[in-house]
C-alpha positions, 0 to 999 in steps of 0.5 A, spaced: 115 310 358 116 306 351 120 302 350 121 297 344 123 290 344 126 286 338 128 279 338 129 273 332 137 275 331 142 268 332 146 264 327 144 263 321 149 260 315 151 264 308 145 264 305 139 263 310 133 267 312 131 270 320 125 274 321 126 281 326 120 283 330 120 290 334 114 291 338 113 298 342 109 299 348 107 304 353 103 310 353 103 310 345 099 315 342 101 315 334 108 311 332 110 315 324 116 311 321 119 304 323 126 303 322 131 298 322 139 299 323 145 295 325 151 296 327 157 292 326 164 290 329 168 297 328 163 301 324 158 306 325 150 304 325 146 304 318 140 305 315 136 298 314 130 299 312 124 304 314 117 304 313 112 309 314 105 309 316 103 308 310 107 303 308 112 306 304 119 304 304 126 306 303 132 301 304 139 301 303 142 298 297 145 293 300 140 289 302 135 291 296 131 285 293 134 280 300 131 284 305 123 286 307 120 290 312 113 291 314 109 293 320 102 291 323 100 298 326 094 294 330 100 292 334 105 297 333 110 292 331 115 292 325 119 286 322 124 285 318 124 279 313 132 278 312 133 272 306 140 270 303 143 272 308 151 274 307 157 275 312 157 282 312 150 282 314 153 280 321 151 286 326 147 287 331 140 291 329 137 296 332 129 299 331 127 305 330 121 308 331 118 316 331 113 315 337 107 320 339 106 320 347 101 321 351 104 322 358 101 328 361 100 332 353 103 330 347 111 329 345 114 327 340 119 321 341 125 318 337 125 311 341 131 305 340 131 298 342 136 295 345 138 291 339 139 284 337 145 281 334 144 277 328 151 273 325 152 270 318 157 265 318 158 257 317 
């Protein structure tokens, strides 16, 4: 099986920073796009940022110039550096990846992590 494990969430004051990490493990042949989504209480899950295997990135307008997504392909890991955090960034953050698995044969899977809570509050 394949799983994504997030870490790095927590409580931070407005204006502060956090770095989220998400590592993929299991019978992985390759990983295409990786990304971060978030879901605030009572709201739908929304895109935060994505990064392709080649390093092309895409951001939600609400986080541009504050958040940076990056990945380490050899470690099957994606990161989200969050700066200048605002109370409205409070949400559960989910990692997502498009993974080709070998179990046996090749299959394309969309995999989600379990989520990590980010709370921005004074």
